[in-house]
Structure formats: structure tokens, C-alpha cells
PAMARKE-110506 format. One record per residue (C-alpha): residue number from 1; y, x, z; residue in one letter; chain. Coordinates in Angstrom, 3 decimals. Each point is the difference from the previous one (the first is absolute). Layout:
<num->NUM	y->Y	x->X	z->Z	residuo->A	cadena->A>;
...
//
This chain:
<num->1	y->-2.134	x->-9.510	z->71.703	residuo->M	cadena->A>;
<num->2	y->-1.469	x->3.255	z->1.521	residuo->N	cadena->A>;
<num->3	y->-0.324	x->3.264	z->-1.419	residuo->S	cadena->A>;
<num->4	y->-3.575	x->-0.266	z->-1.040	residuo->H	cadena->A>;
<num->5	y->0.313	x->-3.297	z->-1.714	residuo->V	cadena->A>;
<num->6	y->3.044	x->1.556	z->-1.954	residuo->K	cadena->A>;
<num->7	y->-2.065	x->3.089	z->-0.906	residuo->S	cadena->A>;
<num->8	y->-2.735	x->-2.332	z->-1.399	residuo->Q	cadena->A>;
<num->9	y->2.286	x->-2.348	z->-1.882	residuo->V	cadena->A>;
<num->10	y->1.938	x->3.384	z->-1.671	residuo->K	cadena->A>;
<num->11	y->-3.472	x->1.328	z->-1.086	residuo->S	cadena->A>;
<num->12	y->-0.975	x->-3.368	z->-1.381	residuo->Q	cadena->A>;
<num->13	y->3.345	x->-0.307	z->-1.981	residuo->V	cadena->A>;
<num->14	y->-0.611	x->3.502	z->-1.371	residuo->K	cadena->A>;
<num->15	y->-3.496	x->-0.437	z->-1.074	residuo->T	cadena->A>;
<num->16	y->0.928	x->-3.363	z->-1.677	residuo->I	cadena->A>;
<num->17	y->2.905	x->1.694	z->-1.845	residuo->A	cadena->A>;
<num->18	y->-2.242	x->2.995	z->-0.808	residuo->L	cadena->A>;
<num->19	y->-2.499	x->-2.603	z->-1.707	residuo->A	cadena->A>;
<num->20	y->2.415	x->-1.910	z->-1.704	residuo->M	cadena->A>;
<num->21	y->1.407	x->3.529	z->-1.610	residuo->G	cadena->A>;
<num->22	y->-3.201	x->0.701	z->-0.919	residuo->L	cadena->A>;
<num->23	y->-0.806	x->-3.247	z->-1.603	residuo->A	cadena->A>;
<num->24	y->3.259	x->-0.061	z->-1.803	residuo->M	cadena->A>;
<num->25	y->-0.567	x->3.598	z->-1.408	residuo->G	cadena->A>;
<num->26	y->-3.600	x->-0.671	z->-1.192	residuo->L	cadena->A>;
<num->27	y->1.237	x->-3.552	z->-1.741	residuo->A	cadena->A>;
<num->28	y->2.605	x->2.130	z->-1.556	residuo->M	cadena->A>;
<num->29	y->-2.369	x->2.730	z->-0.947	residuo->G	cadena->A>;
<num->30	y->-2.261	x->-2.580	z->-1.605	residuo->L	cadena->A>;
<num->31	y->2.585	x->-1.404	z->-1.752	residuo->A	cadena->A>;
<num->32	y->1.271	x->2.980	z->-1.734	residuo->I	cadena->A>;
<num->33	y->-3.733	x->1.109	z->-0.535	residuo->A	cadena->A>;
<num->34	y->-0.536	x->-3.158	z->-1.751	residuo->S	cadena->A>;
<num->35	y->3.010	x->0.051	z->-2.001	residuo->T	cadena->A>;
<num->36	y->-0.540	x->3.813	z->-1.097	residuo->A	cadena->A>;
<num->37	y->-3.741	x->-1.176	z->-0.653	residuo->G	cadena->A>;
<num->38	y->1.043	x->-2.915	z->-2.336	residuo->A	cadena->A>;
<num->39	y->2.152	x->2.322	z->-1.910	residuo->Q	cadena->A>;
<num->40	y->-2.558	x->2.557	z->-0.449	residuo->A	cadena->A>;
<num->41	y->-3.248	x->-2.112	z->-0.369	residuo->T	cadena->A>;
<num->42	y->0.907	x->-3.507	z->-1.468	residuo->D	cadena->A>;
<num->43	y->1.654	x->0.606	z->-3.587	residuo->L	cadena->A>;
<num->44	y->0.802	x->-2.625	z->-2.594	residuo->K	cadena->A>;
<num->45	y->-1.013	x->1.083	z->-3.584	residuo->L	cadena->A>;
<num->46	y->1.821	x->-1.990	z->-2.891	residuo->M	cadena->A>;
<num->47	y->-1.939	x->0.529	z->-3.494	residuo->T	cadena->A>;
<num->48	y->0.303	x->-1.944	z->-3.214	residuo->G	cadena->A>;
<num->49	y->-0.331	x->-3.498	z->-1.652	residuo->P	cadena->A>;
<num->50	y->-3.445	x->-1.558	z->-0.447	residuo->Q	cadena->A>;
<num->51	y->-2.062	x->1.378	z->-2.787	residuo->G	cadena->A>;
<num->52	y->1.947	x->3.230	z->-0.159	residuo->G	cadena->A>;
<num->53	y->-1.323	x->3.519	z->1.030	residuo->S	cadena->A>;
<num->54	y->2.040	x->0.317	z->3.220	residuo->W	cadena->A>;
<num->55	y->-2.203	x->-2.555	z->1.852	residuo->I	cadena->A>;
<num->56	y->-3.085	x->1.976	z->-0.100	residuo->P	cadena->A>;
<num->57	y->1.803	x->3.619	z->0.081	residuo->L	cadena->A>;
<num->58	y->1.551	x->-1.422	z->3.269	residuo->G	cadena->A>;
<num->59	y->-3.544	x->-0.905	z->1.314	residuo->G	cadena->A>;
<num->60	y->-1.170	x->3.852	z->-0.633	residuo->Q	cadena->A>;
<num->61	y->3.034	x->1.205	z->1.784	residuo->L	cadena->A>;
<num->62	y->-0.474	x->-2.401	z->3.004	residuo->K	cadena->A>;
<num->63	y->-3.668	x->1.325	z->0.364	residuo->D	cadena->A>;
<num->64	y->0.968	x->3.632	z->-0.557	residuo->L	cadena->A>;
<num->65	y->2.693	x->-0.143	z->2.505	residuo->W	cadena->A>;
<num->66	y->-1.883	x->-2.041	z->2.784	residuo->E	cadena->A>;
<num->67	y->-2.720	x->2.577	z->-0.036	residuo->K	cadena->A>;
<num->68	y->2.484	x->2.855	z->0.181	residuo->S	cadena->A>;
<num->69	y->2.548	x->-0.836	z->2.651	residuo->V	cadena->A>;
<num->70	y->-1.386	x->-1.044	z->3.153	residuo->K	cadena->A>;
<num->71	y->0.239	x->-3.636	z->1.144	residuo->D	cadena->A>;
<num->72	y->2.082	x->-0.829	z->-3.197	residuo->L	cadena->A>;
<num->73	y->-0.395	x->-3.554	z->-1.201	residuo->K	cadena->A>;
<num->74	y->1.557	x->-0.862	z->-3.232	residuo->V	cadena->A>;
<num->75	y->0.929	x->-3.363	z->-1.055	residuo->Q	cadena->A>;
<num->76	y->0.250	x->-0.333	z->-3.988	residuo->V	cadena->A>;
<num->77	y->2.325	x->-2.626	z->-1.657	residuo->F	cadena->A>;
<num->78	y->0.768	x->-1.085	z->-3.871	residuo->P	cadena->A>;
<num->79	y->3.369	x->1.351	z->-0.828	residuo->G	cadena->A>;
<num->80	y->1.927	x->1.455	z->-3.236	residuo->A	cadena->A>;
<num->81	y->1.893	x->3.269	z->-0.531	residuo->G	cadena->A>;
<num->82	y->3.386	x->-1.465	z->1.010	residuo->I	cadena->A>;
<num->83	y->-1.078	x->-2.292	z->2.632	residuo->A	cadena->A>;
<num->84	y->-1.794	x->2.831	z->1.878	residuo->N	cadena->A>;
<num->85	y->2.899	x->2.286	z->0.093	residuo->V	cadena->A>;
<num->86	y->1.775	x->-2.677	z->1.403	residuo->R	cadena->A>;
<num->87	y->-2.476	x->-1.023	z->2.426	residuo->G	cadena->A>;
<num->88	y->0.119	x->3.422	z->1.650	residuo->I	cadena->A>;
<num->89	y->3.566	x->0.239	z->0.046	residuo->Q	cadena->A>;
<num->90	y->0.173	x->-3.578	z->1.983	residuo->E	cadena->A>;
<num->91	y->-2.895	x->1.257	z->2.324	residuo->G	cadena->A>;
<num->92	y->-2.366	x->-2.614	z->-1.335	residuo->K	cadena->A>;
<num->93	y->-2.350	x->2.837	z->-1.297	residuo->A	cadena->A>;
<num->94	y->-0.792	x->3.569	z->1.060	residuo->D	cadena->A>;
<num->95	y->-1.272	x->1.431	z->-3.320	residuo->I	cadena->A>;
<num->96	y->-0.729	x->-1.126	z->-3.563	residuo->G	cadena->A>;
<num->97	y->-0.719	x->0.711	z->-3.492	residuo->L	cadena->A>;
<num->98	y->3.360	x->-0.083	z->-2.163	residuo->A	cadena->A>;
<num->99	y->1.263	x->1.146	z->-3.435	residuo->N	cadena->A>;
<num->100	y->2.053	x->3.290	z->-0.169	residuo->S	cadena->A>;
<num->101	y->2.656	x->-1.771	z->-2.339	residuo->I	cadena->A>;
<num->102	y->0.690	x->-2.725	z->2.721	residuo->S	cadena->A>;
<num->103	y->0.026	x->2.274	z->3.006	residuo->T	cadena->A>;
<num->104	y->2.559	x->2.248	z->-1.496	residuo->A	cadena->A>;
<num->105	y->2.118	x->-2.977	z->-0.649	residuo->D	cadena->A>;
<num->106	y->-0.481	x->-0.681	z->3.592	residuo->A	cadena->A>;
<num->107	y->1.105	x->3.165	z->1.405	residuo->M	cadena->A>;
<num->108	y->3.468	x->-0.563	z->-1.618	residuo->S	cadena->A>;
<num->109	y->0.216	x->-3.437	z->0.337	residuo->G	cadena->A>;
<num->110	y->-0.026	x->-0.834	z->-3.831	residuo->R	cadena->A>;
<num->111	y->-1.093	x->-3.465	z->-1.051	residuo->A	cadena->A>;
<num->112	y->-2.249	x->-1.842	z->0.722	residuo->P	cadena->A>;
<num->113	y->0.751	x->1.720	z->3.584	residuo->F	cadena->A>;
<num->114	y->3.066	x->-1.088	z->1.783	residuo->N	cadena->A>;
<num->115	y->0.414	x->2.980	z->2.189	residuo->K	cadena->A>;
<num->116	y->-1.477	x->3.448	z->0.532	residuo->P	cadena->A>;
<num->117	y->-3.348	x->-0.186	z->1.442	residuo->H	cadena->A>;
<num->118	y->0.054	x->3.051	z->2.452	residuo->T	cadena->A>;
<num->119	y->-3.022	x->-0.863	z->1.922	residuo->D	cadena->A>;
<num->120	y->-2.671	x->0.365	z->-2.896	residuo->V	cadena->A>;
<num->121	y->-1.416	x->3.584	z->-0.352	residuo->C	cadena->A>;
<num->122	y->-2.332	x->1.036	z->-3.045	residuo->N	cadena->A>;
<num->123	y->-3.713	x->0.975	z->1.045	residuo->V	cadena->A>;
<num->124	y->-1.665	x->1.095	z->-3.342	residuo->A	cadena->A>;
<num->125	y->0.119	x->-1.059	z->-3.464	residuo->S	cadena->A>;
<num->126	y->-3.338	x->-0.684	z->-1.341	residuo->L	cadena->A>;
<num->127	y->-0.067	x->-0.819	z->-3.775	residuo->Y	cadena->A>;
<num->128	y->2.262	x->-1.019	z->-2.995	residuo->P	cadena->A>;
<num->129	y->0.319	x->-3.636	z->-0.947	residuo->Q	cadena->A>;
<num->130	y->0.530	x->-1.154	z->-3.186	residuo->Y	cadena->A>;
<num->131	y->2.276	x->-2.783	z->-1.226	residuo->F	cadena->A>;
<num->132	y->-2.305	x->-2.102	z->-2.288	residuo->Q	cadena->A>;
<num->133	y->1.394	x->-2.791	z->-2.422	residuo->F	cadena->A>;
<num->134	y->-2.596	x->-1.664	z->-1.892	residuo->V	cadena->A>;
<num->135	y->-0.100	x->-3.248	z->-2.311	residuo->V	cadena->A>;
<num->136	y->-2.376	x->-2.061	z->-1.698	residuo->L	cadena->A>;
<num->137	y->-0.668	x->1.425	z->-3.303	residuo->A	cadena->A>;
<num->138	y->-0.056	x->-3.399	z->-1.569	residuo->D	cadena->A>;
<num->139	y->3.324	x->-0.938	z->1.262	residuo->A	cadena->A>;
<num->140	y->2.102	x->1.279	z->-2.775	residuo->G	cadena->A>;
<num->141	y->1.952	x->2.466	z->2.239	residuo->I	cadena->A>;
<num->142	y->0.804	x->2.963	z->-1.982	residuo->N	cadena->A>;
<num->143	y->2.596	x->1.095	z->1.867	residuo->K	cadena->A>;
<num->144	y->1.708	x->-0.649	z->3.446	residuo->I	cadena->A>;
<num->145	y->2.800	x->-2.338	z->-1.441	residuo->S	cadena->A>;
<num->146	y->-2.714	x->-2.346	z->-1.437	residuo->D	cadena->A>;
<num->147	y->-0.458	x->-1.251	z->3.807	residuo->L	cadena->A>;
<num->148	y->2.935	x->-1.672	z->0.084	residuo->K	cadena->A>;
<num->149	y->-0.351	x->-3.638	z->1.378	residuo->G	cadena->A>;
<num->150	y->-4.027	x->0.989	z->0.489	residuo->K	cadena->A>;
<num->151	y->-1.821	x->-0.232	z->3.298	residuo->A	cadena->A>;
<num->152	y->-0.263	x->3.657	z->1.575	residuo->V	cadena->A>;
<num->153	y->-2.015	x->0.318	z->3.539	residuo->T	cadena->A>;
<num->154	y->0.577	x->2.835	z->2.554	residuo->T	cadena->A>;
<num->155	y->-0.058	x->0.744	z->3.766	residuo->Q	cadena->A>;
<num->156	y->1.740	x->-2.090	z->2.793	residuo->Q	cadena->A>;
<num->157	y->3.559	x->0.294	z->0.719	residuo->R	cadena->A>;
<num->158	y->0.520	x->3.156	z->1.975	residuo->G	cadena->A>;
<num->159	y->-2.890	x->1.817	z->-1.567	residuo->N	cadena->A>;
<num->160	y->0.647	x->3.283	z->-1.806	residuo->T	cadena->A>;
<num->161	y->-1.602	x->-0.998	z->-3.183	residuo->G	cadena->A>;
<num->162	y->2.383	x->-2.977	z->-0.107	residuo->E	cadena->A>;
<num->163	y->3.099	x->2.121	z->0.154	residuo->V	cadena->A>;
<num->164	y->-1.535	x->2.483	z->-2.479	residuo->I	cadena->A>;
<num->165	y->-0.619	x->-2.890	z->-2.441	residuo->T	cadena->A>;
<num->166	y->3.392	x->-1.449	z->0.278	residuo->R	cadena->A>;
<num->167	y->1.255	x->3.608	z->-0.978	residuo->H	cadena->A>;
<num->168	y->-2.487	x->0.016	z->-2.782	residuo->F	cadena->A>;
<num->169	y->1.409	x->-3.068	z->-1.504	residuo->L	cadena->A>;
<num->170	y->3.668	x->1.404	z->0.334	residuo->E	cadena->A>;
<num->171	y->-0.827	x->3.472	z->-1.644	residuo->A	cadena->A>;
<num->172	y->-1.610	x->-2.128	z->-2.853	residuo->N	cadena->A>;
<num->173	y->3.459	x->-2.515	z->-0.085	residuo->G	cadena->A>;
<num->174	y->-1.286	x->-2.825	z->1.643	residuo->L	cadena->A>;
<num->175	y->0.877	x->-1.387	z->3.675	residuo->S	cadena->A>;
<num->176	y->-2.570	x->-1.656	z->2.187	residuo->I	cadena->A>;
<num->177	y->1.457	x->-3.240	z->-1.018	residuo->N	cadena->A>;
<num->178	y->-0.684	x->0.128	z->-3.534	residuo->D	cadena->A>;
<num->179	y->-3.941	x->-0.322	z->1.143	residuo->V	cadena->A>;
<num->180	y->-1.794	x->-2.420	z->1.549	residuo->K	cadena->A>;
<num->181	y->-1.360	x->2.136	z->3.247	residuo->V	cadena->A>;
<num->182	y->-3.165	x->-0.970	z->2.305	residuo->S	cadena->A>;
<num->183	y->0.302	x->2.096	z->3.169	residuo->Y	cadena->A>;
<num->184	y->-3.555	x->0.454	z->1.108	residuo->V	cadena->A>;
<num->185	y->-2.584	x->2.300	z->1.011	residuo->G	cadena->A>;
<num->186	y->-2.279	x->2.111	z->-2.309	residuo->Y	cadena->A>;
<num->187	y->-2.867	x->-2.665	z->0.248	residuo->T	cadena->A>;
<num->188	y->2.215	x->-3.080	z->-0.962	residuo->D	cadena->A>;
<num->189	y->1.726	x->2.215	z->-2.592	residuo->S	cadena->A>;
<num->190	y->-3.253	x->0.742	z->-1.617	residuo->V	cadena->A>;
<num->191	y->-1.115	x->-3.790	z->0.109	residuo->N	cadena->A>;
<num->192	y->3.406	x->-0.914	z->-1.458	residuo->Q	cadena->A>;
<num->193	y->-0.513	x->2.602	z->-2.805	residuo->M	cadena->A>;
<num->194	y->-3.612	x->-1.212	z->-1.060	residuo->K	cadena->A>;
<num->195	y->1.062	x->-3.678	z->0.224	residuo->D	cadena->A>;
<num->196	y->2.501	x->0.846	z->-2.510	residuo->G	cadena->A>;
<num->197	y->3.031	x->-1.372	z->2.607	residuo->H	cadena->A>;
<num->198	y->1.640	x->3.592	z->-0.222	residuo->A	cadena->A>;
<num->199	y->0.024	x->2.533	z->-3.045	residuo->V	cadena->A>;
<num->200	y->1.370	x->2.813	z->1.796	residuo->A	cadena->A>;
<num->201	y->-1.078	x->1.701	z->3.139	residuo->F	cadena->A>;
<num->202	y->2.217	x->2.823	z->1.824	residuo->G	cadena->A>;
<num->203	y->-1.767	x->2.009	z->2.969	residuo->L	cadena->A>;
<num->204	y->0.193	x->3.179	z->1.378	residuo->N	cadena->A>;
<num->205	y->-3.213	x->1.708	z->1.832	residuo->T	cadena->A>;
<num->206	y->-2.251	x->2.563	z->-0.459	residuo->Q	cadena->A>;
<num->207	y->-1.962	x->0.449	z->-3.432	residuo->A	cadena->A>;
<num->208	y->-2.487	x->-1.527	z->-1.151	residuo->P	cadena->A>;
<num->209	y->1.195	x->-3.149	z->1.932	residuo->A	cadena->A>;
<num->210	y->-2.674	x->-1.990	z->1.126	residuo->G	cadena->A>;
<num->211	y->2.402	x->-3.384	z->-1.111	residuo->A	cadena->A>;
<num->212	y->0.225	x->1.545	z->-3.625	residuo->V	cadena->A>;
<num->213	y->-3.567	x->0.799	z->-0.341	residuo->M	cadena->A>;
<num->214	y->-1.165	x->-3.760	z->0.814	residuo->D	cadena->A>;
<num->215	y->2.793	x->-1.138	z->-2.318	residuo->L	cadena->A>;
<num->216	y->-1.130	x->2.108	z->-2.745	residuo->E	cadena->A>;
<num->217	y->-3.646	x->-1.048	z->0.497	residuo->A	cadena->A>;
<num->218	y->1.151	x->-3.524	z->-0.862	residuo->A	cadena->A>;
<num->219	y->2.746	x->-0.150	z->-2.580	residuo->R	cadena->A>;
<num->220	y->1.320	x->2.812	z->-2.003	residuo->P	cadena->A>;
<num->221	y->3.093	x->1.692	z->0.910	residuo->I	cadena->A>;
<num->222	y->2.476	x->2.861	z->-1.022	residuo->K	cadena->A>;
<num->223	y->2.274	x->2.258	z->1.650	residuo->F	cadena->A>;
<num->224	y->3.576	x->1.135	z->-0.356	residuo->F	cadena->A>;
<num->225	y->1.193	x->3.423	z->-0.321	residuo->E	cadena->A>;
<num->226	y->2.986	x->0.593	z->2.338	residuo->Q	cadena->A>;
<num->227	y->1.062	x->3.525	z->-0.871	residuo->K	cadena->A>;
<num->228	y->2.953	x->-1.227	z->-2.269	residuo->D	cadena->A>;
<num->229	y->1.464	x->-2.240	z->3.350	residuo->I	cadena->A>;
<num->230	y->-0.365	x->2.839	z->2.084	residuo->Y	cadena->A>;
<num->231	y->3.999	x->1.226	z->0.055	residuo->E	cadena->A>;
<num->232	y->0.804	x->-3.785	z->0.624	residuo->K	cadena->A>;
<num->233	y->-2.349	x->0.126	z->2.854	residuo->M	cadena->A>;
<num->234	y->1.255	x->2.812	z->1.808	residuo->L	cadena->A>;
<num->235	y->3.442	x->-1.587	z->-0.043	residuo->K	cadena->A>;
<num->236	y->-1.359	x->-3.016	z->1.844	residuo->L	cadena->A>;
<num->237	y->-1.970	x->2.494	z->2.431	residuo->N	cadena->A>;
<num->238	y->0.041	x->3.833	z->-0.102	residuo->P	cadena->A>;
<num->239	y->-3.348	x->0.431	z->1.859	residuo->S	cadena->A>;
<num->240	y->-1.934	x->-1.331	z->-3.043	residuo->Y	cadena->A>;
<num->241	y->-2.253	x->2.531	z->-1.829	residuo->K	cadena->A>;
<num->242	y->-1.370	x->0.011	z->-3.290	residuo->L	cadena->A>;
<num->243	y->-3.900	x->0.463	z->0.142	residuo->I	cadena->A>;
<num->244	y->-2.970	x->-0.390	z->-2.121	residuo->T	cadena->A>;
<num->245	y->-2.560	x->-2.390	z->-0.161	residuo->L	cadena->A>;
<num->246	y->-2.887	x->1.703	z->-1.601	residuo->P	cadena->A>;
<num->247	y->-1.954	x->-1.349	z->-2.995	residuo->K	cadena->A>;
<num->248	y->-3.125	x->-1.754	z->1.031	residuo->G	cadena->A>;
<num->249	y->1.603	x->-0.874	z->3.552	residuo->T	cadena->A>;
<num->250	y->-1.376	x->-3.564	z->-1.210	residuo->Y	cadena->A>;
<num->251	y->-2.899	x->-0.610	z->-2.492	residuo->P	cadena->A>;
<num->252	y->2.197	x->-1.092	z->-2.989	residuo->K	cadena->A>;
<num->253	y->2.860	x->2.602	z->0.839	residuo->Q	cadena->A>;
<num->254	y->-0.363	x->2.226	z->-3.077	residuo->D	cadena->A>;
<num->255	y->3.333	x->2.283	z->0.809	residuo->K	cadena->A>;
<num->256	y->2.161	x->1.513	z->2.704	residuo->D	cadena->A>;
<num->257	y->2.518	x->-2.064	z->1.025	residuo->L	cadena->A>;
<num->258	y->3.564	x->0.812	z->1.662	residuo->S	cadena->A>;
<num->259	y->0.543	x->-2.237	z->2.910	residuo->V	cadena->A>;
<num->260	y->2.472	x->-0.122	z->2.872	residuo->I	cadena->A>;
<num->261	y->-1.610	x->1.358	z->3.363	residuo->G	cadena->A>;
<num->262	y->0.718	x->1.011	z->3.363	residuo->F	cadena->A>;
<num->263	y->-2.135	x->0.919	z->3.024	residuo->Y	cadena->A>;
<num->264	y->-2.122	x->-2.035	z->2.564	residuo->T	cadena->A>;
<num->265	y->0.746	x->1.533	z->3.527	residuo->H	cadena->A>;
<num->266	y->-0.608	x->-0.727	z->3.610	residuo->V	cadena->A>;
<num->267	y->2.949	x->-0.981	z->2.450	residuo->V	cadena->A>;
<num->268	y->0.335	x->-0.162	z->3.744	residuo->A	cadena->A>;
<num->269	y->2.625	x->-0.602	z->2.485	residuo->S	cadena->A>;
<num->270	y->1.842	x->3.042	z->0.968	residuo->C	cadena->A>;
<num->271	y->-0.471	x->-0.968	z->3.428	residuo->K	cadena->A>;
<num->272	y->-3.929	x->0.306	z->0.017	residuo->L	cadena->A>;
<num->273	y->-1.578	x->3.250	z->2.117	residuo->P	cadena->A>;
<num->274	y->0.276	x->3.025	z->-1.744	residuo->V	cadena->A>;
<num->275	y->-3.887	x->0.929	z->0.958	residuo->D	cadena->A>;
<num->276	y->-1.216	x->-3.470	z->-1.170	residuo->A	cadena->A>;
<num->277	y->1.632	x->0.369	z->-3.683	residuo->V	cadena->A>;
<num->278	y->-0.681	x->3.442	z->-0.268	residuo->Y	cadena->A>;
<num->279	y->-3.772	x->-1.120	z->0.792	residuo->T	cadena->A>;
<num->280	y->0.047	x->-2.761	z->-2.616	residuo->M	cadena->A>;
<num->281	y->1.492	x->2.397	z->-2.540	residuo->T	cadena->A>;
<num->282	y->-2.560	x->2.603	z->0.497	residuo->K	cadena->A>;
<num->283	y->-2.784	x->-2.904	z->-0.362	residuo->T	cadena->A>;
<num->284	y->1.236	x->-0.714	z->-3.335	residuo->I	cadena->A>;
<num->285	y->-0.039	x->3.475	z->-1.410	residuo->A	cadena->A>;
<num->286	y->-3.500	x->0.350	z->1.669	residuo->D	cadena->A>;
<num->287	y->-1.316	x->-3.314	z->-1.832	residuo->N	cadena->A>;
<num->288	y->1.156	x->-0.041	z->-3.416	residuo->T	cadena->A>;
<num->289	y->-3.925	x->-0.719	z->-1.537	residuo->K	cadena->A>;
<num->290	y->0.067	x->-2.830	z->2.286	residuo->T	cadena->A>;
<num->291	y->3.458	x->-1.289	z->-1.099	residuo->L	cadena->A>;
<num->292	y->-0.839	x->0.844	z->-3.512	residuo->G	cadena->A>;
<num->293	y->-2.479	x->-2.890	z->-0.197	residuo->T	cadena->A>;
<num->294	y->2.809	x->-2.254	z->0.386	residuo->V	cadena->A>;
<num->295	y->2.640	x->1.648	z->-2.214	residuo->A	cadena->A>;
<num->296	y->-1.838	x->2.984	z->-2.030	residuo->K	cadena->A>;
<num->297	y->3.330	x->1.925	z->-0.341	residuo->D	cadena->A>;
<num->298	y->-0.135	x->0.934	z->3.556	residuo->I	cadena->A>;
<num->299	y->-3.182	x->1.867	z->-0.515	residuo->L	cadena->A>;
<num->300	y->2.400	x->2.814	z->-1.562	residuo->A	cadena->A>;
<num->301	y->2.679	x->-0.079	z->2.635	residuo->L	cadena->A>;
<num->302	y->0.610	x->2.958	z->1.926	residuo->K	cadena->A>;
<num->303	y->2.463	x->0.682	z->3.113	residuo->P	cadena->A>;
<num->304	y->2.706	x->1.071	z->-2.806	residuo->A	cadena->A>;
<num->305	y->-0.222	x->-3.191	z->-1.749	residuo->G	cadena->A>;
<num->306	y->0.033	x->-1.890	z->3.483	residuo->M	cadena->A>;
<num->307	y->3.393	x->2.055	z->0.905	residuo->A	cadena->A>;
<num->308	y->1.672	x->-1.010	z->-3.275	residuo->A	cadena->A>;
<num->309	y->3.747	x->-0.633	z->0.317	residuo->D	cadena->A>;
<num->310	y->0.804	x->-3.566	z->-1.006	residuo->I	cadena->A>;
<num->311	y->3.330	x->0.220	z->1.687	residuo->G	cadena->A>;
<num->312	y->-1.527	x->-1.695	z->3.243	residuo->V	cadena->A>;
<num->313	y->0.309	x->2.140	z->3.280	residuo->K	cadena->A>;
<num->314	y->-3.483	x->0.912	z->1.574	residuo->F	cadena->A>;
<num->315	y->-1.108	x->-1.242	z->3.487	residuo->H	cadena->A>;
<num->316	y->0.138	x->3.202	z->2.435	residuo->P	cadena->A>;
<num->317	y->-3.920	x->-0.801	z->0.477	residuo->G	cadena->A>;
<num->318	y->-0.759	x->0.532	z->-3.769	residuo->A	cadena->A>;
<num->319	y->2.289	x->2.873	z->0.064	residuo->A	cadena->A>;
<num->320	y->-1.893	x->1.786	z->2.464	residuo->K	cadena->A>;
<num->321	y->-3.202	x->-0.401	z->-1.969	residuo->Y	cadena->A>;
<num->322	y->1.671	x->1.219	z->-3.320	residuo->Y	cadena->A>;
<num->323	y->1.373	x->2.880	z->1.770	residuo->K	cadena->A>;
<num->324	y->-3.615	x->1.116	z->1.168	residuo->E	cadena->A>;
<num->325	y->-1.063	x->-0.424	z->-3.830	residuo->A	cadena->A>;
<num->326	y->2.894	x->2.557	z->-0.790	residuo->G	cadena->A>;
<num->327	y->2.459	x->-2.586	z->-1.284	residuo->L	cadena->A>;
<num->328	y->3.527	x->-1.023	z->0.809	residuo->T	cadena->A>;
<num->329	y->1.402	x->-3.454	z->-0.057	residuo->V	cadena->A>;
<num->330	y->3.192	x->-1.605	z->0.830	residuo->K	cadena->A>;
<num->331	y->0.195	x->-2.049	z->3.225	residuo->T	cadena->A>;
<num->332	y->3.736	x->-1.139	z->-0.367	residuo->N	cadena->A>;
//
């Protein structure tokens, strides 16, 4: 092979090597960009059970976030307070609605969680939740112990409402095995109560609850005061609060009621980009009137309420927004 041919071959080899290098670099760059884009622009949001307020609230958040975060697409799935926290920890969801008592348990690995959930961060508290325990007025239930052997309905296993119903019965001297429990969604619970297949219904949600309003329109019901069991409830979960369900929350409620309470809040994977979560947090603060059409308590929500310390570390993106609002929150 003469020198001229050798020179041409070397030139071609260099050209091919350069082209292959560029192609590989471009492919790697696209792969990295694609992965980053998926993390920032395709999020899974877990909400609540059918018939509850979290599904429409999740729909509102999806619409607002997709408008405020460039190229963001949010997929909304049904869920439950405990399941949503687990979903984020296990990488099955990116963001979700949760209950402060359950999330606080997850931080330390208390039951029903089997280990500390370190990849779950707080974004914003939204509104108080009220544990409401109602019975059919004509069922002869004058005290909770009268429920022994009776049919009780509550949410599916893995839902915060199911756990609180269990605690509520225990604080009143009954175990879950002392009653006949149906673990179903709000809609099925209401239907069972209407048909007389259950005499009591335990749920936690905002107030007034659509499910309770629906039931009260069909059957006379009564509520149980919970102040006398509060200390016993605290022994079961130190994050429980005693809050007031104001007189007139429901048409036939003629007095204030003290009930077990906690907060609905937004949680996210701690791995989500800071800027995206910052914008999502700011969007909540800027759109309380819109969100208040689903949960009226959000109408009065201010940044200080969003940043309430509920024993759950904040996402750095949320902390960035609160710092701008003059508030300091814990991120570890």
C-alpha cells in the first residue's frame, strides 16, 4: 500500500471514529435529557377514594400546576392517605395528598409503616380534616359500646379513615373484632347506611362532607362528641388534634362538636427538582380562591398556614417559596 492510499485510509478511519463519537455523545445526551425531562415534566399525583373530596381537589391542582410549570403533565390516580405516602416512598408516585398524622408516622416508621419513609417531603398544609362518626338516629345507638355486634362501615384498608375508626373504637372500649366492618369507599358506605345494612359510618374528610350531606338528606343521623376520648386517642397517635366542628356545619347540627382532627397536606418525593416544587408551592398560595371551590377552608389559607410545622420535613423547593414569604421551615 503506497503512502497516498495509507493517508486516505487513516483519514477515513478518523472520520468514522469522529462520527461514531458524535453519534454516541448525541445519543447519551438525548437519553439524559429524556430522563431529566421525565422527572420534571411527567408526574404521578395520588389523590383519594371515589366519592371523597381529594379527587376533585387533585383535578384542580393538576390544572393549576400544568398551567404554571412549563411542559408539566400530571397524571391523577385515586389513592388514600397512607397508600399515597407509601407510593411516593416506593417510587410509584411523585406527589400526593396526605394526612398529617399518617405522614408523621411514616417519618419515624411507626405502624402502619414498617420503616422510616425518608423520601417523602412536605409541600403545604391545606386545610383541617375532621373525623366524623355518625350513626342512624333510629338504630338505638346511644353510646359507642352499643355498637358491639353491629355493622359499621369505613374506608378501605390502608386509608387513614380506617385507622382512625379502629382507634376510635379502641378508645371507646371496643376492638375492630367486636363489630362487623365493611371496608368500602364513601359512596358505598352511604348506600349501606341508607339501606340499613350498616348503622354507623366513620370517615375523615373536610366538613361539610358531601357523603354525610347525602346521607343526612335520606336518613336521620346523629354525631358523637369525641372530647371525652381525646387523651386515649393521643396515646394511640400523638399527632391527633382536638378541633371544633362548628354548629350548623350540617343542616340539623344544632351545637358545636369537639372531634379528632389533623391536616390535609401535599407531599412530594424529596427527589423532585427544587424549581418545579417551588413553582407548585407558589401556585397553591396564588390560587386559594380556585382551590376553595373544592375545599372551602382553603379560602382562608395563607403562607403561614401552608408552612405549619406538622412534624414532616419540607421539600427544599417549598422551603424556597416560604423563605421569600418571610417564613423559615425545616428541611431535615
